[in-house]
TORVEX-689219 format. One line per 4 residues: their letters; for each residue x, y, z of N, C-alpha, C, O. Coordinates in steps of 0.05 Angstrom, whole numbers. Each point is the difference from the previous one (the first is absolute). Layout:
A = X/Y/Z/X/Y/Z/X/Y/Z/X/Y/Z; ... $
END
This chain:
MIRP = 1440/5019/-5685/-11/18/20/21/20/10/22/-8/7; -29/33/-7/19/21/8/-2/3/31/-21/4/11; 44/-6/2/1/2/29/1/29/8/11/17/-15; -22/-10/39/0/28/9/29/11/2/4/23/-6 $
GRCW = 15/-40/16/27/10/2/12/8/-26/14/20/-2; -19/-36/-19/10/7/-27/-13/26/-10/13/16/-14; -38/-13/20/-14/25/-9/13/24/13/3/21/-12; 4/-23/38/13/22/13/26/8/-13/6/23/-5 $
ILSL = 10/-43/-1/27/5/-12/-3/13/-27/14/20/-6; -32/-31/-11/-4/11/-27/-10/29/2/8/17/-15; -27/-13/34/-12/27/2/21/20/10/1/22/-11; 15/-29/30/21/18/11/21/6/-22/9/23/-3 $
CYMS = -1/-44/-12/20/4/-21/-10/19/-21/14/18/-10; -39/-22/2/-12/16/-21/-3/29/9/6/19/-15; -15/-15/40/-3/28/10/27/14/4/2/24/-4; 19/-39/12/26/12/3/12/8/-27/14/19/-2 $
KLAT = -21/-35/-19/10/7/-27/-14/25/-10/13/17/-13; -38/-14/20/-15/24/-9/10/25/14/-1/22/-11; 11/-26/36/9/23/15/24/14/-12/5/23/6; 11/-38/-23/24/11/-12/-5/12/-27/19/11/-12 $
AKPS = -43/-12/1/-6/10/-26/-27/14/0/-16/-3/19; 12/19/-40/-26/14/-2/-21/-19/-11/2/-8/-23; -22/0/39/-18/-21/-9/-21/11/-19/-8/23/1; 0/-40/-19/-22/6/-18/-27/-6/13/0/-11/23 $
IRQR = -22/17/-36/-26/-6/11/-4/-30/4/-11/-9/20; 21/-6/-40/-2/-30/2/16/-10/24/-9/-18/15; 33/29/-12/16/-8/23/-12/7/26/2/-15/20; -14/39/-19/-14/8/25/-23/-19/7/-4/-7/23 $
FLAF = -11/-1/-44/-22/-19/5/11/-27/10/-12/-12/18; 34/3/-31/11/-25/10/11/2/28/-2/-18/16; 13/42/-9/10/4/27/-23/0/20/2/-11/22; -25/22/-30/-23/0/17/-10/-29/5/-7/-7/22 $
CASL = 7/-8/-44/-9/-28/3/19/-16/18/-8/-16/16; 35/22/-19/19/-14/16/-4/7/30/3/-17/17; -8/43/-12/-5/9/28/-25/-13/11/-1/-8/23; -20/5/-40/-24/-13/9/4/-29/7/-10/-10/20 $
VLLL = 26/-3/-38/7/-28/6/15/-3/26/-5/-18/16; 23/36/-12/16/0/25/-18/4/25/3/-14/20; -21/33/-23/-18/6/23/-19/-24/6/-4/-7/23; -7/-5/-45/-17/-23/4/15/-24/12/-10/-14/17 $
SLSF = 35/11/-26/16/-22/11/6/4/29/-2/-19/16; 8/44/-8/5/5/28/-25/-4/17/2/-10/22; -25/18/-33/-25/-3/14/-6/-29/4/-9/-9/22; 14/-7/-43/-6/-29/3/18/-13/21/-9/-16/16 $
MLWY = 35/24/-17/18/-11/20/-7/8/28/2/-16/19; -11/41/-16/-9/9/27/-24/-16/9/-1/-8/23; -18/4/-41/-24/-16/8/8/-28/7/-10/-12/19; 27/0/-35/8/-28/4/15/-4/26/-3/-20/14 $
MMVR = 20/40/-7/17/-3/23/-13/9/26/8/-9/22; -28/27/-23/-11/11/24/-31/-4/2/-10/-11/20; -4/20/-40/-29/0/2/-11/-29/0/-18/-6/16; 28/-10/-34/-11/-28/-1/4/-15/26/-18/-13/9 $
PCRI = 42/13/3/4/-14/25/-19/11/22/-10/-15/17; 6/42/-17/-18/12/20/-29/-10/-4/-14/-6/19; 6/3/-44/-27/-10/-5/-3/-29/8/-20/-8/12; 41/-8/-17/-1/-28/9/-1/-1/30/-15/-17/11 $
LATC = 31/34/3/0/0/29/-27/8/11/-10/-12/19; -2/33/-32/-27/9/9/-21/-22/-4/-17/-3/17; 19/-12/-39/-18/-22/-5/2/-22/21/-20/-11/10; 45/6/-2/5/-21/20/-11/9/27/-12/-16/15 $
IQAK = 16/42/-8/-10/10/25/-31/-1/1/-12/-7/20; 0/15/-43/-29/0/-1/-11/-29/3/-19/-4/14; 32/-15/-28/-9/-28/3/4/-10/28/-17/-15/10; 38/24/3/4/-8/28/-21/11/18/-9/-14/19 $
LLYP = 0/39/-24/-21/12/17/-27/-12/-5/-15/-5/19; 9/0/-45/-27/-10/-6/-3/-30/4/-21/-9/8; 43/-5/-13/-2/-29/3/23/-10/17/18/-15/-9; -18/22/35/22/-8/17/1/-30/4/-21/-13/2 $
TDVR = 44/2/-1/4/-29/3/7/-7/29/0/-24/7; 5/44/9/9/-6/28/-22/9/20/7/7/22; -32/-7/-30/-22/7/18/-2/-21/21/-2/-24/-6; 2/32/31/-2/-18/23/-29/-4/7/-13/19/9 $
IGAY = 2/-42/-14/-28/-6/5/-2/-24/18/15/-19/-2; -35/20/19/-5/-22/18/-30/-2/6/-16/15/-12; 8/-33/30/-28/-4/5/-5/-4/30/17/-11/14; -40/20/-5/-10/-6/27/-25/-17/-2/-18/7/-15 $
YQTS = 18/-29/29/-22/-20/-2/-9/-8/27/13/-14/15; -37/24/-7/-12/-8/25/-22/-20/-6/-19/6/-15; 20/-29/27/-18/-22/-7/-7/-16/25/17/-1/19; -40/-11/-18/-8/-17/22/4/-30/-8/-5/-17/17 $
LAHI = 13/12/-41/2/-27/-11/-26/-14/-1/-1/-25/1; -21/40/-2/-26/-12/-2/-5/-12/-28/-15/-19/-3; 29/30/-17/-2/-10/-27/29/-7/-9/12/14/-16; -3/-36/26/29/-6/-2/8/-6/-29/22/6/-8 $
YATK = -40/-18/-8/7/-5/-28/2/27/-15/17/3/-17; -35/16/23/2/26/-12/25/14/8/13/14/-16; -4/-18/41/25/12/10/23/-11/-17/18/15/-7; -18/-41/2/21/-13/-15/1/13/-28/22/5/-11 $
LVLT = -45/-1/-1/0/12/-27/10/29/0/15/7/-18; -23/8/37/8/28/2/31/2/1/12/16/-15; 0/-32/32/29/0/3/14/-11/-25/21/11/-9; -31/-33/-2/13/-12/-23/0/18/-24/20/3/-14 $
IFRR = -43/10/9/-2/18/-23/17/25/4/13/9/-19; -12/1/43/17/23/5/30/-7/-3/15/16/-11; -8/-40/20/28/-9/-2/9/-4/-29/23/4/-7; -41/-12/-11/7/-4/-28/7/27/-13/16/1/-18 $
VYPS = -28/21/28/5/26/-11/23/13/14/17/13/-14; -15/-15/40/21/12/16/14/-21/16/-7/-5/24; 26/-9/-35/13/-23/14/15/8/25/3/-16/18; 8/41/-17/17/7/22/-12/23/17/14/10/19 $
APIF = -38/-1/-24/-12/21/16/-8/-10/27/-11/-22/2; 16/38/19/-8/-10/27/-30/1/4/-14/18/-10; 3/-38/23/-28/-1/8/-2/-1/30/10/-19/13; -23/39/-1/-3/1/28/-28/-13/7/-21/11/-7 $
VYID = 22/-33/21/-24/-16/5/-7/3/30/16/-5/17; -41/12/-13/-11/0/28/-24/-19/1/-19/4/-15; 20/-24/32/-22/-19/3/-18/10/23/9/2/23; -34/3/-30/-19/11/20/-10/-23/18/-24/-3/3 $
SDGG = 42/-12/8/-7/-22/18/24/-8/15/23/1/-10; -26/-10/35/22/-9/16/4/-30/0/16/-11/14; -32/-2/-31/2/-29/-2/20/-9/-21/13/17/-13; -10/-42/9/19/-11/-20/-12/4/-28/-23/5/-4 $
HPFD = 40/-8/-16/-9/2/-27/14/-20/-18/25/2/-4; -39/-22/-6/12/-21/-16/6/10/-29/-14/-6/-18; 36/21/16/6/13/-25/30/0/-5/15/6/19; -6/-12/-43/28/0/-6/9/28/-10/-1/6/-24 $
WNAH = 9/11/43/8/27/-7/27/0/-14/6/19/-14; 11/-39/18/26/-1/-11/0/1/-31/19/9/-12; -41/-17/0/-2/-1/-29/-3/28/-12/1/3/-24; -5/17/41/-6/27/-9/19/21/10/-6/24/-1 $
HPIV = 29/-32/9/20/19/10/9/19/-22/0/-8/-23; 8/34/30/3/10/27/-27/8/13/-14/17/-9; 8/-31/31/-24/6/16/9/10/27/18/-11/13; -30/33/-4/5/10/27/-25/-5/17/-20/13/-4 $
MLPF = 22/-32/22/-23/-7/17/0/20/24/18/0/16; -39/15/-15/-3/20/21/-12/-13/25/-18/-17/-2; 28/24/26/-10/-12/24/-29/6/6/-10/21/-8; -4/-39/21/-28/3/6/-4/23/20/16/3/19 $
DARL = -36/13/-24/-8/22/18/-30/0/3/-14/4/-20; 5/-9/44/-29/-3/5/-15/26/-8/-24/-2/-7; 37/25/7/-13/24/-7/-8/1/-30/-18/15/-8; 31/-31/-8/-5/0/-29/-21/-19/-8/-7/-2/-24 $
RSAV = -4/-13/42/-21/-19/-6/-25/15/-9/-8/20/14; -4/-28/-36/-24/14/-10/-23/-2/19/-5/-20/13; -11/42/-12/-23/1/18/-24/-13/-12/-21/-3/13; 22/-5/-39/-22/-13/-13/10/-25/-13/25/-4/-3 $
SHGT = -43/-14/-5/8/-26/-11/11/2/-28/16/-18/-9; -22/39/-6/10/3/-27/12/28/-3/-9/19/11; 31/-18/-26/13/26/-4/18/6/24/3/-16/18; 8/40/-18/18/9/22/-12/26/12/1/21/-13 $
HFMT = -12/-23/37/-12/22/13/11/2/29/7/-20/12; -7/45/-2/12/4/26/-19/17/17/-15/17/-9; 15/-24/35/-18/13/19/13/23/16/-14/18/8; 40/-20/-4/14/20/17/21/15/-15/10/-9/-21 $
ASSC = -3/33/31/22/15/-12/26/-14/2/17/2/-17; -13/-17/39/25/-15/3/3/-21/-22/22/-3/-11; -43/-11/4/1/-19/-22/6/13/-27/15/-10/-16; -28/33/12/4/15/-25/29/9/-3/12/-3/-21 $
VAYV = -1/14/42/28/9/-1/19/-23/-4/19/3/-15; -24/-26/28/17/-23/-3/0/-10/-29/20/-7/-11; -44/7/-1/-3/-9/-28/15/19/-19/16/-10/-17; -20/36/19/13/19/-18/30/-1/4/15/1/-20 $
NRII = -5/-2/45/28/0/5/13/-25/-12/24/1/-8; -38/-23/8/11/-25/-12/3/3/-30/20/-9/-11; -39/22/-2/3/5/-29/23/20/-5/15/-4/-19; -13/24/35/22/20/-3/27/-14/3/18/5/-16 $
KAAQ = -16/-23/35/25/-14/4/6/-18/-23/24/-3/-8; -44/-10/-4/4/-17/-23/11/15/-24/14/-11/-17; -21/37/15/8/17/-23/26/15/5/7/18/-16; 8/-24/37/23/16/7/21/1/-22/12/21/-5 $
DLDW = -7/-43/-9/20/-1/-20/-11/-3/-28/14/-9/-19; -39/16/15/-14/-4/-25/-9/26/-13/-5/20/14; 4/-20/-41/-12/22/-14/-31/-3/-1/-14/20/1; 5/-45/-4/-29/-5/-2/-7/-25/16/15/-20/0 $
LVLL = -38/20/13/-10/-22/15/-27/-8/-10/-19/16/0; 16/-41/-8/-26/-11/-10/-15/-13/23/12/-15/15; -37/22/-12/-17/-12/21/-13/-26/-12/-18/2/-16; 28/-24/25/-11/-26/-9/-22/-9/19/0/6/24 $
EDDV = -20/-19/-36/-21/-13/16/-6/-27/-13/12/-7/-21; -29/-9/33/-6/-26/-10/-12/0/-28/0/-21/-14; -10/44/5/-13/1/-27/15/20/-18/-13/11/-19; 39/-8/23/15/19/-17/22/-15/-14/16/-15/12 $
WVCN = -16/17/-39/21/-12/-16/16/22/-14/-12/18/-12; 38/-19/14/18/18/-15/10/-17/-24/19/-16/3; -31/20/-26/5/-17/-23/24/8/-17/11/-17/-14; -3/42/14/22/10/-15/15/21/15/-10/10/21 $
RIDA = 33/-2/-31/15/21/14/-15/27/-1/-12/7/-21; 14/7/43/-14/26/2/17/22/-13/24/2/6; -36/14/-23/14/22/-13/3/23/20/-20/13/6; 44/-9/4/4/21/20/-6/27/-11/-7/18/15 $
AALL = 10/-14/-41/-5/26/-12/-30/7/1/-7/24/-1; -10/-44/4/-29/5/2/-10/5/28/-23/7/4; 41/-10/16/-8/5/27/4/30/7/22/8/9; -42/7/-14/2/29/2/-9/11/28/4/24/6 $
HDMN = -15/-41/10/-11/9/25/14/-14/24/16/-19/-4; -22/28/28/11/-13/24/-14/-26/6/11/-18/12; -37/16/-21/-15/-25/3/-14/-5/-27/-16/16/-9; 23/-38/-4/-8/-5/-27/-17/-25/-2/7/-21/10 $
GQCL = -30/23/-23/-18/-23/-3/-25/7/-17/2/13/-20; -25/-22/30/-24/4/-15/-17/23/10/-12/15/-16; 11/-11/42/-14/23/12/-30/0/-6/-11/20/-10; -2/-42/15/-29/-2/-4/-16/7/25/-23/8/-2 $
AKYD = 35/-11/25/-14/4/25/-2/30/7/17/16/-6; -39/-10/20/-5/28/8/-6/1/30/-13/-18/11; 24/38/3/-7/4/28/-29/10/2/-10/15/-17; -4/-25/37/-27/9/6/2/28/13/7/2/24 $
VNVW = -15/18/-39/3/27/11/-17/4/25/7/15/18; -30/-28/-17/-18/3/23/13/-11/25/-7/9/22; 25/-28/-25/13/-12/24/27/14/5/5/7/23; 11/-3/-44/26/11/4/1/30/3/17/11/13 $
GHMI = -37/2/-25/-1/29/1/25/13/-11/8/-6/-23; 6/22/38/24/14/-9/25/-12/13/20/14/4; -21/-39/3/23/-13/12/23/-3/-19/23/-3/9; -28/2/-35/21/-4/-20/-3/21/-22/-22/10/-4 $
PGDC = 44/-2/-9/-1/20/-21/-6/-12/-28/7/12/-20; -21/-35/19/-6/-12/-26/-23/-19/3/-9/-6/22; -2/-4/-45/-23/-18/2/7/-28/-11/-15/-19/7; 35/15/-23/7/-25/-11/22/-14/17/19/13/9 $
YGGY = -21/-39/-5/21/-14/15/8/-25/-15/-15/-12/-15; 39/3/22/11/-24/-11/12/-17/22/-12/-3/21; 36/-7/-25/14/-14/21/-9/-29/4/9/-13/19; -26/3/-37/-8/-28/3/18/-17/-18/21/9/-10 $
GGFV = -28/-34/7/18/-19/-14/8/8/-27/-16/9/-17; 42/-11/11/11/7/-26/10/28/-2/14/6/-20; -19/11/39/9/28/-2/31/0/4/11/-16/14; 1/36/-28/29/3/1/6/26/14/-8/21/-8 $
LRGS = 23/-23/30/5/24/17/29/9/-4/19/-16/-2; -15/42/2/26/12/-3/16/-2/26/-9/9/21; 32/-22/-22/15/-5/24/10/26/13/-1/2/25; 10/17/-41/11/25/12/-22/15/14/5/14/20 $
FLRR = -30/-15/-30/-22/14/13/-7/-14/27/-4/13/20; 4/-40/-21/-6/-14/25/20/6/22/-8/3/23; 33/0/-31/21/5/21/-3/28/13/9/4/22; -22/15/-36/-3/26/11/-29/6/9/-5/22/10 $
MHVD = -12/-41/-13/-29/4/7/-3/2/30/12/-15/15; -28/34/-7/-5/4/29/-23/-17/9/-22/2/-10; 27/-19/30/-21/-17/12/-9/13/26/13/-3/21; -35/16/-22/-10/15/22/-21/-17/16/-22/-5/-9 $
RSYI = 31/-4/33/-18/-17/16/-26/14/8/-21/-12/-1; 23/38/8/-24/15/9/-19/3/-24/-24/-1/4; 35/5/-28/-18/2/-23/-14/-26/-5/-24/0/-7; 38/-22/9/-13/-27/-3/-21/-4/21/-21/-11/-6 $
HDIL = 27/19/30/-20/-3/22/-25/16/-6/-22/-9/5; 25/33/-16/-23/17/-8/-16/-13/-22/-25/1/0; 39/-14/-19/-14/-13/-22/-17/-23/11/-24/-3/-7; 35/-13/25/-15/-23/11/-24/10/16/-21/-13/-1 $
AKIR = 25/35/15/-23/11/15/-21/11/-18/-24/-1/6; 32/10/-29/-19/12/-19/-16/-21/-15/-24/2/-3; 37/-23/-7/-13/-19/-17/-15/-22/16/-18/-13/-10; 27/9/36/-14/-18/18/-2/-29/-10/-21/-12/2 $
RPIA = 42/3/-13/2/-28/-10/29/-7/-5/17/18/-1; -10/-43/-2/27/-7/-7/8/12/-27/-16/1/-19; 40/10/17/9/13/-24/15/-20/-17/17/-15/9; -23/15/-35/13/-18/-19/29/11/-5/5/24/1 $
SDEL = 13/-42/-7/28/8/-4/3/19/-24/17/17/1; -34/-21/-22/3/18/-23/-10/28/6/12/19/-9; -34/-17/24/-9/26/9/21/14/17/5/24/-3; 7/-39/21/20/11/18/24/10/-15/9/23/4 $
LSAL = 2/-39/-22/24/8/-15/-5/25/-17/16/18/-1; -39/-18/-13/-7/22/-17/-3/26/16/9/21/-9; -22/-23/32/-4/24/17/27/12/8/3/24/0; 15/-42/8/27/10/8/16/11/-24/14/20/3 $
FLRS = -17/-33/-26/13/11/-24/-10/28/-6/16/18/-5; -42/-15/4/-12/26/-7/7/21/21/5/23/-7; -5/-31/32/6/20/22/29/9/-3/7/22/8; 11/-39/-18/28/7/-4/6/11/-27/22/1/-10 $
NGTI = -44/8/-4/2/13/-27/10/-20/-21/13/8/-19; -20/-33/23/6/-20/-21/-21/0/-22/-22/11/4; 29/-24/-26/-19/-1/-23/-8/-29/-4/15/-19/4; -40/15/-12/-12/-26/-6/-10/1/-28/-16/18/-7 $
GKIT = 24/-36/-10/-9/1/-28/0/-27/-13/8/-20/11; -19/20/-36/-3/-25/-15/24/-6/-17/16/17/-7; -13/-43/2/19/-10/-20/-15/-19/-18/-17/-15/9; 24/16/-35/-15/-17/-19/7/-29/3/-14/-17/-10 $
DYAE = 37/10/23/8/-28/3/-16/-15/21/3/-24/2; -20/38/12/-15/-12/22/-28/-7/-10/-13/16/-14; 4/-40/21/-27/-9/-9/-14/-15/22/13/-13/17; -39/14/-17/-16/-14/20/-10/-27/-11/-15/-14/14 $
EMTT = 24/7/-37/-5/-27/-12/23/-7/-19/14/18/-10; -11/-43/5/22/-9/-17/-4/8/-29/-21/-5/-12; 41/20/1/1/7/-28/28/-6/-10/18/-3/15; -16/2/-41/26/-6/-12/21/23/4/24/-5/1 $
AAVI = -34/29/2/18/23/3/6/7/30/17/16/5; -31/-29/13/3/7/28/27/-9/11/9/-22/-5; 3/40/21/25/-7/14/-6/-8/29/10/-20/10; -28/35/3/-9/-6/27/-30/-6/-1/-15/17/-10 $
VHQM = 8/-40/20/-29/-8/-1/-10/-4/29/12/-15/15; -34/28/-9/-13/-2/26/-25/-17/-4/-10/-4/-22; -1/-5/44/-25/-16/1/3/-28/-13/-19/-10/-11; 43/-2/13/4/-27/-10/-8/-20/22/18/-12/12 $
KTFY = -43/10/-7/-10/-17/22/-8/-28/-10/-14/-15/15; 22/8/-39/-9/-25/-12/9/-24/17/-14/-21/1; 37/23/12/12/-23/14/-5/0/30/12/-15/15; -30/33/-6/-5/1/28/-13/-26/11/5/-7/23 $
HLKT = -21/-6/-39/-15/-23/9/18/-25/4/-9/-20/12; 33/20/-23/17/-23/2/13/-1/28/15/19/7; -20/-39/8/9/-3/28/23/-20/2/-2/-20/13; 24/26/-27/23/-18/0/19/10/22/6/23/1 $
TCSA = 3/-42/15/19/8/22/27/-15/-2/18/7/15; -16/-25/-33/25/-16/-2/19/15/-18/-6/6/-23; 30/0/33/20/15/-16/8/-15/-25/3/12/-21; 1/-38/24/8/-16/-23/-20/1/-22/7/2/-24 $
ELNE = -33/-4/31/-21/1/-20/-2/27/-13/-5/3/-24; 10/18/40/0/27/-11/22/3/-21/-5/10/-22; 29/-18/29/22/2/-18/-4/-16/-26/9/8/-21; -23/-30/23/-5/-17/-23/-21/13/-19/2/-4/-24 $
RV = -21/18/36/-23/10/-17/7/26/-13/-12/7/-21; 31/9/31/6/26/-11/23/-4/-20/9/20/-13 $
END
């Protein structure tokens, strides 16, 4: 194999020899070939020394942007512990995927809870606030602007140091790691629900809402989102009923020019390809309250 360095030396020697004599046509052709070899060798060395490392660096940067490994993700979980076995499953499955991600837990009750939270650390137990108690027996609904503001501010506080915040509920399973590159919106999920135009009118700049179980919220957007108490008060006066937490969050997102969109990893039923699964109510009927029995069965 001829090395580029040897080609340069031979080419230079041959051309210097020709410079001292009158070259023939054959010698001129050979000189041209030698010059071409020299030029190609220099080009190859330039590519190897500069272009190739730059391409490798660009590939690494692209991979870092598309598939970041240091994405800070956490979860907010408001529960009444009415379905304690389902709660156990939600936390256990999430922990298998994200062993060190923080989970902010708020229990919608001021009573005791026979549950071994230590098995799911890091858990941040949020203090009880009567304003956050749901106005209905199922779901999370609020009657007053004060309750709405307290709920939203608690979610914003949970996302202070996070890139993404997952909204967990008793029927939400996070089965695999979430692809951050697929999270293109400020609120990511399924977006099947629609605002009732006859009720909401022009209170919001959009018709689709999310914010229910399994949705993934952008932390940076939450930190700059404007929580307007008077706007929330106007909404409650307009709809004349308790407002659901997902309606509330989506209305505030849209009012702050946020985006709500779909991700393919979200599903309303268990599938092999689903990363986030909603409506997993299969275990609601199990009324187990003993922590030891829960740990044994999962």
